[in-house]
N, C-alpha and C positions, 0 to 999 in steps of 0.2 A: 475568402482569402487562402492563397496558396502557400502550403508549407514549404520551407527551404531546410533542407538537410545541412547539418553542420560538419558532416565528414566523420563524425565519431560513430563507431559501431555499424549494425546493419541497417538497410532502410526499413522504416518502421512498418509499413504495409507488406513487405515481403516476409518480416519477421513475424507479424500476426497470422498469415497464411501459412508459416512453417509450424507454428504452435498450434494451430487446428489440425494440420496434416499429424503430427505427433500423436495428439489425441484421438484423431480417427483410426491411427493404426492399432492404437490398444482398445479402442472402443469395442464392447461386447465381448472381450476376451474374459472378463471375470464378471459373476454374478454376487460375488460375496463382496463385503467390503474391506478394503485395503485403504488405511490412511498413512500418507507420508507427512512427514512435518519437513518445511524447507525454512531454515534460518539464514538471515544475511548479516555479513559481518564486513565492516570497513574499518580497520585500525583500532578496533576496540577489543582486544582478546579476552580481557577480564570481564568486560560486561557481557560477552557472547558465552563466557563459560558459566556465568550464573544463569543464563538463559538455559543453556544445556543440562544444567544439573536440576533446574526445576522439571524439565522434561521427565527425569527418572521418577518422578513422583506421579506421573500419571497411571491410571487405571489400566491402560493398554499399552504394551511393548508398540513402539512405531519406528518405522524406519526414518532416520534423521538425514537430512541433507544439510551440509552447511556450506553455504556459498560466500567464498572468501575473495572480495573486491580488492584489487589492487594487493594481490596476496604477498605477504611476509613469509616465505618459507619457515622461518625458525619459530616464528610466533603461531604459525598454523600447526607444525608438528608438535609444538607444545600442549596445544589445545586437543590434538589426536592423541597423543600419551595419555592425557586425563579422560578422554571419551573414546575409546577405542572402537565402540560401535559406529560412530557417526562416519558418514561418507562424505568426504570433502571434495569440493569443487573450486579449485583455485583458478582466480581470473589474473591476468597480468596486469589489466586495466581497471579503474573504477567504472563500472557500468552502470552505476545508479542502482536505485531501488528497482525500477521498473524491468529493465533489461536483466539485473542479477537475481530476480526471482524469477523471470522467465527462464533462465539457464536451469535453476534448480527444479522448476517445474518441469522441464523437458525430461530431466534425468529420472523424476519420480514416475512421470507417465510411462517414460519406456521400459520402467520395471515394474509395471502393472498396478500403480495405485488408482483408484476409484475417487479418493478425495485427499485434497492438499490442503494441509493446515499451514498458513504462511505467516510467520512472525518476525517482528523486529528484534534485534537481539537485546533491546533493554526491556522486554518482555519477560515475566516471571507467570508461568501457567499453574492451574490448580485443579487437582481432579474433583470431580469426574467430567472433566471439560470434553474429553472425546465423545463420551456417550449423549452428553448433553447437546452438542452440536449436531451429531449424527442423527438423533430423533428428530429435529426438524425436516432433515431430508427425507426421512422414512414417512413423515406425518403430511408433508406437502410437497406434492410431486412438481410444483412450478418453482421449487428451492434451487436456486442455483449458486447462492452465496449466502454464507450463515455466520454470523459475528458473536462473539460473547459480549458479556458486561465488562467493558475496559475501565478499571479502576486506577486511581493514585496509588502509589505504594503506601503500604502501612506506616505510622499510626492512623494518618488521614483518612485513608480508604475510601474517598468520596468518589463517585463517578465521573471517570473523564468523557466517556461517550457511552451512549447505548445506541448505537446507531448515528445516522446523519440525515439531517434536513436539507434537501437543495430546492430552493425556491425557483423555478424555471422560469419565473417571469421577473423578478427582479435580480436573479443570480446570486443571491446572497445563500452562504452556507454555513450551517450552524450544527454543532455537535449537540446531539439529544442528551437532555438531561445532564447537562454539564455541571459539576460542582453539587449535585443533588445527593443526599444521603443515600446509601443503599437500599434502606428500608422502603424510602418514598418514591421508588420508582415503579412503573407498570409492571407487575411480576410475572406476565404471561409471555411467551415468544410471540412475535408480531411483525408485520413487515415494513419495513423502512427504506427510505429511497436509496441510502448507499449504507456500506459497512468500512470502518476504518480500516486502512491496511497494514496498521500494527499487528492485528491479530484477526485473520479471516479465514474461514473453510469454503475452498471453492471445489466443485465437481469436476470430474474429468469430461463429463457429457457438457457442461458450460464451456469449457476450453473448447471441446469439438466444434461448437457451433458458432460460439462469439470469438475465440481467440483469448489471448493473453494480454498481460499489461501493454499499453502502448508506449514503447522504448522513448519514444520522443518527448515524452515527460521527463525523464529522467528521474525526478523525484517530486513528490507532493501532485495531489489531486489525480494522479494514474489510478488509485483506488476509486474515486467517484466516477471516473471516466469509464472504467470496466463496468461498474454496477449499472450504470446508464444506459451501455451500449448492451449489457444482458437484459435489461427490462425490455429494450426495444425489439428483442429477440423473443420474449415470452419467458425470462428467466427473472424470478422475484427475489430480493435479498431480504433475510430475515435476522432478527437478533433474538438470541436466548439469554434473559435477564439473569438467569441462575447458573448459567456457564461465565466462569469469572477469571481473567487474568488481571495482572498488575503492571502498570506501564510508567516506567520513570520518565519518558517523553524527552524528545529532542537528545537522545542518548549519542545519536552519530553526529548529527549537524550541530547541535549546541546553539551557541550565539552566533554563529557564522553568518555574514552578511549575505551569503549566497541562499539563505532560507529566504529571504526577501524575494530575491530575483524570480526563485521558482514559485514562490507564492503567487506574486502577481501575475506573472507571466502565464502559468499554467491555469491560474483561475479565469483569467480572460478567456483561455483556449476552451476550458470546459463549458463557458457560457457560450462561446461561438458556435460549438458543436452539438451542445445539449439543451440551450436555453428555448424557451417559447420562440415561435415566430412571432415578432413584431415589425411594426410598419419601419419604414425607412427612417422616419424621424425619430421614433422612440427607441431604435437600437442604439445608436450611439449615446444615449441618455443612460440605459442600462450598463453599457461598457464602463460609462465615465463613471456611474455609480460605483461598480465594483472596483475599479482603479482607485476611487477616493477613500473606500475601507481600508486598503492598504497602504496609502500614504498616510492616514490619519494614525493607524497603527505604528507606523515607522516613526512618527514624530512623538507620539504618546510613550511607547515602549523604550525606546532607544536602546534595545538590547545588544545591537551590534555596532553602536556609536551612531550618532545622528548623520555625519557626513558618510560614512561607509553604507548606512542604510539608505541614504538618499541615492547616492551613486548606484547601489544595486536596484534599488526601484526604478530609477531611469533606465537602466539596463533592460529590466523585465519589460518595461512599456515599449522601448524600442524592438526589443526580439520578437514582442508580440505582433507588432505592427509589420513587421519584415517577414512573420510567418517561421523564424528560425527557432527550431527546437533543438534537444539534446542538452549536454553539458554547459554549465554557465561559463561565458567567456574568460572571467577572472580565475576560475578553476583550472582551465587548461593551461593558462598561462604560467601559473605559479606550479602546476602539477600537484595541486593539494588533493 
């Protein structure tokens, strides 16, 4: 199925090539490890302040880049007054998670980073996070992406995800060890199909070879797409159970119905691009199964309201069929 551009931002294929070129220009310039942190903010400065404050507890001093989508100059300046060491990258429009992170990665790579820790603004880190993630890259030469154990906030503290399972036959995607007590997870670093974008470390070598997030996804499933593209090029994704971050979850999107739109549309695109090859008769069955999973979730949870949820679900299905990627149409109309 051919993709259709929505007119927002740059063409995704050109964007991926540009990201690889940035990494190629800095590749080989450093033999030591230089970690940069990229944090993405969109209209939640207090949430972001909590993330930036937690970075001050890390065992290493790292250069931090704050990408501010649809930037509010006053709110951004207030953040910089509190965290003067942070490098801000304001964007006049909401570029989404994928392109917003790409912009931050570009800046970090240009300034010599060898590894990039990408964080949602509703994540809180704990030491020794950097050491434990870097250790995987040192031990496993095929490592391109490494994730920590992502846990729900205390006092519950149970596991949100320790990597992601992707069934390339059925298309089903599941968070590993979701809801499990941390003491009951597999304790050693291991390979996984994918790592959650809420907290992941990627190497400059991976960006050079594979590229960055596909901006067409805008938000959701771009992390899985990157991990599966990386695997196709010989880079593995790992998780380190003893590296821990806490994630509030849905801190930016909340219960907005656009989550449903991105969820169903982008999940179907991931299956389209990375699913196991099937016969002409089985392929539509798999797509219908994936679509049904999201439809059932809309009806069961009703987090965005039933009618709004069903409307955005239908929009997501429509835009998948027409190949339209980028920002949700309802967000563009309302400028949310």
